[in-house]
Structure formats: C-alpha cells, structure tokens
SEMARFI-352680 format. One line per 10 residues: number of its first residue (from 0); their letters; for each residue x, y, z of C-alpha. Coordinates in Angstrom, 2 decimals. Layout:
SEMARFI-352680
NUM> A> X,Y,Z; ...
***
This chain:
SEMARFI-352680
0> MNTTNRFQRA> 153.31,166.01,136.11; 150.07,164.37,137.14; 147.00,166.58,137.19; 143.66,166.17,138.84; 140.48,165.11,137.11; 138.62,168.21,138.25; 137.99,169.67,134.77; 135.87,168.43,131.87; 136.62,168.60,128.16; 134.18,169.69,125.47
10> LVFQGGGSLG> 134.51,169.24,121.71; 132.54,171.70,119.56; 131.89,171.00,115.87; 130.68,173.71,113.48; 128.30,173.41,110.57; 129.66,173.64,107.04; 128.40,170.88,104.74; 131.24,168.96,103.14; 133.73,170.94,105.28; 132.76,168.53,108.03
20> AYEAGVYKAT> 135.40,166.25,106.51; 137.98,168.70,107.86; 136.54,168.11,111.34; 137.07,164.37,110.87; 140.76,165.02,110.18; 141.06,167.32,113.19; 139.43,164.74,115.43; 141.76,161.98,114.23; 144.84,164.04,115.14; 143.28,165.16,118.42
30> YELLSERDIK> 142.44,161.60,119.39; 146.00,160.47,118.73; 147.49,163.34,120.75; 145.17,163.29,123.74; 144.63,159.57,124.18; 148.38,158.98,124.29; 148.87,161.92,126.65; 146.12,160.78,129.02; 147.87,157.43,129.43; 151.15,159.14,130.27
40> LGREGKPLFH> 149.43,161.41,132.80; 147.56,158.60,134.51; 144.14,159.66,133.27; 143.06,156.21,132.11; 139.29,155.91,132.23; 138.74,159.66,131.84; 136.64,160.33,128.72; 138.54,161.86,125.84; 135.72,164.42,125.76; 132.91,164.71,128.31
50> IVAGTSIGAM> 130.78,166.78,125.93; 130.53,166.57,122.15; 128.41,169.43,120.77; 127.60,170.15,117.16; 125.53,172.15,114.71; 124.46,171.00,111.23; 127.15,168.71,109.75; 128.93,169.10,113.10; 125.86,167.56,114.74; 126.18,164.58,112.41
60> NAAVLVSYVK> 129.86,164.15,113.19; 129.04,164.40,116.89; 126.26,161.80,116.64; 128.50,159.31,114.84; 131.25,159.74,117.45; 129.07,159.50,120.57; 127.10,156.57,119.18; 130.35,154.69,118.51; 131.74,155.35,121.99; 128.50,154.27,123.64
70> ENKSWQGSAD> 128.17,151.06,121.62; 131.83,150.07,121.95; 132.38,151.44,125.48; 135.66,152.87,124.26; 137.07,155.82,122.33; 139.52,153.53,120.57; 138.50,153.23,116.94; 136.23,156.31,117.04; 138.47,158.34,114.71; 138.49,155.51,112.18
80> RLTEFWEYMA> 134.70,155.33,112.37; 134.33,159.03,111.58; 136.77,158.68,108.67; 134.73,155.77,107.32; 131.58,157.90,107.54; 133.13,160.53,105.29; 134.66,158.06,102.88; 131.21,156.49,102.54; 129.54,159.83,101.70; 132.25,161.01,99.27
90> TESFMDIIPG> 131.26,160.79,95.59; 133.35,160.84,92.46; 132.39,163.81,90.30; 132.53,163.76,86.52; 135.31,166.37,86.72; 137.53,163.79,88.43; 137.22,161.33,85.54; 137.43,163.62,82.50; 140.79,162.68,80.95; 143.18,165.57,80.47
100> FNEWWNYWHY> 140.92,168.23,82.05; 143.68,169.77,84.18; 146.08,169.94,81.24; 143.42,171.47,78.97; 142.43,174.08,81.56; 146.05,174.94,82.39; 146.70,175.50,78.67; 144.02,178.18,78.50; 145.10,179.60,81.87; 148.55,180.14,80.39
110> FNKDLASSES> 147.06,182.56,77.85; 144.48,184.13,80.19; 145.66,184.70,83.75; 142.17,185.86,84.77; 140.98,182.28,84.58; 140.72,180.31,87.80; 143.20,177.54,88.54; 142.41,174.06,87.21; 141.77,172.91,90.80; 139.26,175.73,91.36
120> ARRYYGTKQF> 137.57,174.83,88.09; 137.40,171.16,89.12; 135.70,172.12,92.39; 133.44,174.70,90.74; 132.01,172.42,88.07; 131.97,169.43,90.39; 129.72,171.29,92.84; 127.47,172.37,89.97; 127.01,168.69,89.19; 126.16,167.90,92.82
130> MLRGVPKVFS> 123.75,170.84,93.11; 121.98,169.71,89.93; 121.96,165.94,90.44; 122.58,165.58,94.17; 125.06,163.42,96.11; 123.79,159.81,96.32; 124.50,159.32,100.04; 123.88,162.91,101.19; 121.04,164.63,99.33; 118.92,164.25,96.21
140> PSKTLEDRRF> 116.83,166.70,94.13; 113.28,166.73,95.45; 111.17,169.55,94.00; 111.42,172.50,91.67; 108.99,175.15,92.89; 107.89,178.03,90.70; 107.05,181.50,92.01; 103.25,181.72,92.34; 103.24,184.92,94.35; 104.95,187.41,92.05
150> LDPVNTWYLY> 104.65,185.36,88.82; 108.39,185.74,88.31; 109.71,182.86,86.12; 113.28,183.63,87.17; 112.44,183.15,90.85; 112.67,179.34,90.86; 113.20,177.42,94.10; 115.12,174.12,94.10; 114.46,171.87,97.07; 116.53,168.81,98.08
160> SNEPLKRSLE> 115.66,165.70,100.05; 117.85,164.65,103.00; 116.57,161.06,102.99; 119.94,159.80,101.62; 121.71,161.53,104.53; 119.27,159.98,106.98; 120.11,156.50,105.67; 123.84,157.26,105.88; 123.49,158.40,109.49; 121.53,155.29,110.42
170> KFAKFPIATS> 124.26,153.16,108.88; 126.99,154.76,111.04; 125.12,155.59,114.25; 122.65,153.61,116.32; 119.56,155.64,117.18; 118.17,156.66,119.58; 121.33,157.82,121.35; 120.99,157.98,125.15; 124.10,158.37,127.30; 124.76,158.67,131.01
180> YQNNEPRLLL> 127.34,160.38,133.19; 127.17,157.46,135.63; 128.27,155.11,132.84; 131.22,157.38,131.94; 129.65,158.10,128.54; 130.05,161.40,126.64; 127.19,163.87,126.52; 125.81,164.61,123.05; 124.42,168.13,122.48; 122.88,169.05,119.11
190> VSVDVQEGST> 121.63,172.53,118.20; 118.70,173.39,115.94; 116.43,176.44,115.52; 112.68,176.65,116.01; 111.66,178.66,112.95; 108.70,180.43,114.55; 110.13,180.84,118.05; 113.38,182.20,116.66; 115.51,180.53,119.34; 118.08,177.77,119.53
200> VVFDSYEKED> 116.85,174.32,120.56; 119.28,171.89,122.21; 118.81,168.12,122.07; 120.60,166.41,124.96; 121.53,162.75,125.39; 121.76,163.10,129.20; 118.80,162.86,131.56; 117.11,165.83,133.27; 116.52,166.25,137.02; 113.33,164.15,136.87
210> GTRKTEYGHY> 115.15,161.25,135.20; 113.60,161.80,131.75; 115.18,163.03,128.55; 113.54,166.06,127.04; 114.26,169.34,125.32; 112.79,172.41,126.99; 112.82,175.86,125.42; 110.78,178.98,124.89; 110.38,181.84,127.33; 108.12,182.75,130.22
220> GLEFARGPND> 108.65,185.31,132.95; 108.20,189.06,133.16; 110.83,190.04,130.61; 109.20,187.77,128.01; 105.56,188.36,128.99; 103.10,188.28,126.12; 99.87,188.17,128.08; 98.30,187.98,131.54; 98.55,184.19,131.66; 102.30,184.04,131.17
230> REGYEHVISH> 104.37,182.44,133.88; 107.95,181.36,134.50; 108.91,178.06,132.93; 109.40,176.51,129.51; 106.96,177.15,126.71; 107.83,174.10,124.57; 108.87,170.56,125.49; 110.06,167.75,123.19; 110.14,164.42,125.00; 112.77,161.91,123.89
240> IDGIEVDFVL> 112.96,159.48,126.78; 114.81,156.85,124.77; 117.44,159.30,123.53; 118.30,161.50,120.55; 116.52,160.42,117.37; 117.90,160.65,113.85; 115.27,163.30,113.03; 116.80,165.54,115.70; 120.13,165.34,113.88; 118.41,166.20,110.60
250> ASGSVPVNYD> 116.66,169.12,112.34; 120.09,170.51,113.19; 121.07,170.34,109.52; 117.91,171.42,107.67; 119.52,174.26,105.75; 116.94,176.96,104.87; 115.86,177.12,101.22; 117.89,174.01,100.33; 115.82,171.65,102.50; 112.27,171.54,103.76
260> YTKLGVEDSN> 111.57,172.13,107.44; 112.12,169.22,109.82; 108.83,168.62,111.61; 108.80,167.41,115.23; 106.05,166.77,117.74; 106.16,169.34,120.56; 104.16,169.77,123.75; 103.20,173.44,123.99; 102.16,175.10,127.23; 99.15,177.39,127.13
270> GRHGTSKKVR> 99.77,179.15,130.44; 96.87,178.49,132.77; 95.08,176.40,130.16; 97.40,173.40,130.29; 99.30,171.90,127.38; 98.62,170.77,123.83; 100.57,168.70,121.33; 101.56,170.42,118.13; 103.90,170.02,115.19; 106.65,172.64,115.10
280> YFWDGGIIAN> 109.17,173.38,112.40; 112.97,173.42,112.64; 115.91,174.72,110.65; 119.68,174.41,110.68; 121.19,175.52,114.01; 123.92,177.38,112.15; 121.54,180.26,111.50; 121.92,181.38,115.11; 124.64,179.22,116.66; 127.00,177.72,114.10
290> TPLREAVIEH> 129.60,177.40,116.88; 127.50,176.20,119.85; 129.89,177.13,122.65; 127.29,179.21,124.50; 124.73,176.41,124.32; 127.27,173.87,125.59; 128.23,176.11,128.55; 124.59,176.78,129.49; 123.65,173.10,129.33; 126.80,172.14,131.28
300> RRYWDSVRKS> 125.80,174.46,134.10; 122.20,173.34,133.99; 123.11,169.66,134.33; 125.49,170.06,137.25; 123.26,172.54,139.06; 119.90,170.81,138.54; 120.74,167.13,138.07; 124.02,166.47,139.86; 123.40,169.26,142.39; 127.13,169.67,142.67
310> EVPPLRVFIV> 129.91,172.13,141.97; 130.13,172.81,138.24; 133.42,171.39,136.84; 135.54,173.85,134.85; 135.50,173.39,131.08; 138.34,173.13,128.61; 136.92,173.54,125.13; 138.19,172.42,121.73; 136.53,174.24,118.79; 136.91,173.31,115.12
320> NVHPIKQDSL> 136.30,176.37,112.94; 135.81,175.43,109.30; 135.00,178.99,108.16; 138.15,181.17,108.33; 137.73,184.59,109.89; 140.87,185.97,108.23; 141.84,185.89,104.57; 144.91,187.49,103.02; 143.47,188.09,99.57; 140.74,190.61,98.83
330> PVNYDALVDR> 137.78,189.12,96.88; 137.47,190.80,93.48; 134.96,188.64,91.56; 131.44,187.37,92.19; 132.34,183.85,93.32; 135.08,185.12,95.65; 132.73,187.74,97.13; 130.07,185.13,97.90; 132.69,182.79,99.37; 134.01,185.49,101.70
340> KNDLTYHDRT> 130.48,186.52,102.72; 129.66,182.90,103.62; 132.80,182.51,105.73; 132.10,185.71,107.65; 128.46,184.70,108.14; 129.23,181.31,109.64; 132.66,181.75,111.22; 133.35,181.23,114.94; 131.93,184.20,116.86; 132.47,182.83,120.34
350> LFDERMAIMI> 135.57,184.79,121.36; 133.35,187.33,123.16; 131.47,184.50,124.91; 134.77,182.99,126.00; 136.10,186.28,127.38; 132.83,187.01,129.18; 132.91,183.55,130.80; 136.48,184.13,131.95; 135.64,187.61,133.24; 132.67,186.24,135.22
360> TDYVNIVNSL> 134.98,183.58,136.66; 137.34,186.32,137.81; 134.47,188.20,139.48; 133.36,185.00,141.24; 136.91,184.44,142.47; 137.02,188.00,143.84; 133.68,187.50,145.62; 134.84,184.23,147.16; 138.03,185.92,148.33; 136.03,188.70,149.96
370> IKLAEDNKVK> 133.73,186.16,151.65; 136.77,184.37,153.07; 138.23,187.70,154.16; 134.99,188.46,156.01; 135.08,185.06,157.72; 138.72,185.50,158.72; 137.86,188.86,160.26; 134.94,187.47,162.29; 132.19,189.16,160.25; 128.91,187.49,161.13
380> KALVDNILEQ> 127.93,184.83,158.63; 124.31,186.02,158.71; 125.37,189.41,157.34; 127.14,187.82,154.38; 124.27,185.38,153.77; 121.81,188.26,153.78; 123.63,189.81,150.82; 123.92,186.51,148.95; 120.17,185.79,149.31; 119.15,189.05,147.66
390> KAETRHFSTG> 117.61,188.99,144.21; 120.02,189.72,141.36; 119.13,191.48,138.13; 120.57,188.56,136.18; 117.95,186.11,134.96; 117.93,182.43,134.06; 118.95,182.07,130.40; 115.83,180.08,129.46; 113.06,180.77,131.97; 113.66,184.45,132.71
400> QHFKYADLVE> 113.56,183.74,136.45; 115.74,186.01,138.59; 118.87,184.52,140.17; 120.01,185.24,143.70; 123.52,186.54,144.22; 124.38,183.18,145.78; 123.45,181.46,142.50; 125.88,183.65,140.61; 128.70,182.71,142.96; 128.00,179.02,143.50
410> HMVSVEQVIR> 126.95,177.71,140.09; 128.83,179.62,137.43; 130.80,177.76,134.76; 134.52,178.40,134.64; 135.81,178.18,131.05; 139.50,177.64,131.72; 140.70,177.60,128.14; 139.50,177.40,124.56; 141.61,175.87,121.82; 140.60,176.70,118.25
420> IERQNDVHTI> 141.67,174.83,115.15; 140.86,177.03,112.17; 140.73,175.72,108.64; 142.67,177.88,106.19; 141.20,178.75,102.79; 143.54,177.70,100.03; 143.96,179.65,96.78; 141.49,177.33,95.03; 138.50,178.09,97.29; 135.04,178.51,95.76
430> ANKTFDFSST> 131.74,179.93,97.01; 129.83,176.62,96.96; 132.57,174.66,98.74; 130.08,173.27,101.29; 128.48,171.27,98.43; 131.76,169.74,97.26; 131.47,166.09,98.27; 133.88,164.89,95.57; 136.20,162.11,96.71; 139.26,164.23,95.88
440> TIRQLMRDGY> 138.09,167.17,97.99; 136.90,165.06,100.92; 140.24,163.26,101.16; 142.10,166.59,100.97; 139.94,168.15,103.69; 140.60,165.24,106.04; 144.35,165.49,105.36; 144.30,169.26,105.96; 142.45,168.87,109.26; 144.85,166.19,110.45
450> EETLKQETRI> 148.04,168.02,109.47; 146.96,171.49,110.65; 146.04,170.06,114.05; 149.38,168.31,114.47; 151.11,171.63,113.79; 149.56,172.89,117.04; 150.56,169.84,119.08; 152.66,171.78,121.58; 149.95,174.33,122.36; 147.23,171.66,122.62
460> LQVWDSEHPR> 149.19,169.51,125.05; 150.26,172.50,127.16; 146.62,173.34,127.79; 145.60,169.76,128.42; 148.52,169.13,130.79; 148.34,172.36,132.75; 146.74,172.45,136.17; 145.81,176.11,135.63; 145.90,176.77,131.86; 144.87,180.42,132.07
***
C-alpha cells in the first residue's frame, strides 16, 4: 500500500557514554529496514529521518550521521560511517590481553559463588583502567584537584580532557554543520544545559525565520519576570550562522564533575539597556533532557510555524533508550545499586510527553470537528473567530508569551507514534559501564543494538507503513 509523504520522521539518541555504540547498532538495523521499505513503498527521495536529535554521546552520533548525509547527499553508507566512528574510538584494555584471565577468575568463582562473573570482572577492571589512564581517542586525564575548602584529603576531584574526543569528531564529521529543508537535508538538533540558567539549550542546523542560524533561550514575560525592565523575548542568543560547531557537540557532552564546563560566547539581553557579549558555561544535556523528545517536538513546531509558515507535519519518532527502565534482578551490592541508580536517573522519561502530545492532538481534532459542525449548521464565522482570537492561558514554551486559542488549534504538533528500542542489561552489567570503551564491549554493544532492533522488525514496519498508526 502506498502512503502519502505527509508525516516526518525523527530519530532521538540518548546520552550514555560508551553505550552510544548500542545506538550505532540500532541505527544500522533501522537503516536496512527502512531504506528497503521506502523503496518498496515508492518513497524514494524522502529522507530516512527528517530530524536527528541527540544528547551527550547521542549528540555525537547525530552529528556524525547528519554530517555524512550532507556531504554525500545520500543516506547510503551512513550506517557504515557510524560503525567506523565507534571502531575508531574503541580501545583494547589490558584485561583483554591478560592470558588466561577468564579461566583463572572462573576457577575462583567455582569456589566462591559471591564473586562476579569473569565477564563482569573484565568490564569492571577494564573501566578502572580507562578511568585512571583515559581512552586515547575519547578522553585523557587532565587535572587532579584537591579540596581547598574543607581541607579534606579524601575529597579529591579528577578532571578529564575531551580534546581527544574533539579530534575524533573532527575526523568523522565536517564542521560547521549547516543543513536546509529546501535541500532535502536532515535537521540536526543537539541539547545542552546552561549551568547558570538551568535550562536546556538546543543547537539547530536549520535556519530561523530571519534566515540566520542561532540558538535562542532564556525567559522573559510576566511569568518569568525578575525586574521592571523584563520583556517578552529571548534572554540569550548564540549566533552560529555557518552551522553547528564542534564545541556545541562537546557542550552537549560535558559531563559534570568528569569534564570542565564548555565555554561559549553568548549575546545577553539586558532588557531596556540593549545587549552585551558574555561567556556562558554549559554542561551535558542529559542532566535535564537525556531523551530530547520534548525539545525535538518544540523545535519542530517552531520551525514550521515561524519559518515555513505552514501546517506542522505529524511526527513519527524513533527513540533509542540505552538505560533500561526495567530490571528483573534486585541489586544487592554496592556496584549493582549504583548501576541501577544510574539507569533510573538517565532512562527514557518521555512516555508522559508522548501521551500528552497525543491527548492534545485529540483535543485539536475535537475542536476542528466542532468548527466544521458550526459551519455546516450556518453559524456565523465571525462568532467562531471571536472565540479563536481570545487569549489562552497557555504560554509560548520559551518566551512566556500568551497564545491565542487559534494558535493552539492551528499549529500544534501531532505525534502519531513513538517506537522505542530499549537496551537490555545483561547479567554482567557494571556501574561504570558508560566508561567501558574496550574493543570487546564496543563490538558487543553494536551487535546487541543491531539484533535487538531486528527482533522488532514487524512492529517497526507496521508503524512506518501505516497511514494512521495510532
């Protein structure tokens, strides 16, 4: 059955350090399934994904993918490129080359069942090596900072440098990354956090309504008023006319405590007193939005409403969740407790967002049906318009400006369906798994992502093929 091209597809990558290799495996399987299906359904020329959004390591995966598609004007080969990126960053740990380690550990495990498995031990001590010495193409030890405030010698702070990761990104992606809807190129959305503002910051490869590329955030308006000079608008602006820079990607992955802040030049508004240029500080987007579905939906609406000035296409979203929400076993030791805490902290929390978006779509459909009913029954159009032009209590997500009821009806985003691929913890999981860049683990994560995605082939294709997937 042929379907229309009315909907758009969004791919959302989570943050999770080395678990990003799982996302590479998921993408490879997804590419194979959807590219073949699009040909069969006569969708040649339709982007595999219109939006690729990511946080932290997901932002890096997204940047590599979108850069490849832009430079090659094709999605063909993009999965191989992402695989190459991960193979390049993978590092052999000393645990992988110690002869007879597994046999030795299994011998002692035979006598003491409380010991971890040999595979868990390999991962555990391998990550200790990486945390102590770094990963050559990802991060390196930078500073050891002593506690000068409380004079506590135990309170030592280890800081890493992400310069190796920056070089790896520049090897696999061409910066700056600027894409265009008119050129049939995917939109790249990366999420970071302004440390002092306490809000998500989205870097966008598409142009704004004035033709420039810039990131606007911060709040004005009555509900955010801090003084008499406050007004509606954006408090902070980061101009990136030429596209997304590599430092923006690093800003999305500057994990607190592990890395220093990423510093970016920002134009700050001072209300009635104009603007000033300042340096602001950014952290990993995963602190607030490790699964940036909400940010992708808001920016999707903003682009079609403000730039295209057109009906907002419905979205079909594909989320890769590398932090499992469910786990059969109960954690009973320190490492297992920390591992479970980390998964629950960073897992996909967007189910509520998805259901709210669908519920709002249903309300909009009801309103449109009532408007048509009024028209069919000769109710004066002016009476209906008078209601639609009234001020709503709902405000703009960023500026705080009130919507009109007409805005709520005409420019809402319909999220038709969300597909989630969730990585499953195996019995060998460890707390510091996001640091495990060993070649053995990276290869296994990519295999797991590929195979677990193919297991859901039927469900994925049903959603992609359906005219009305809900």
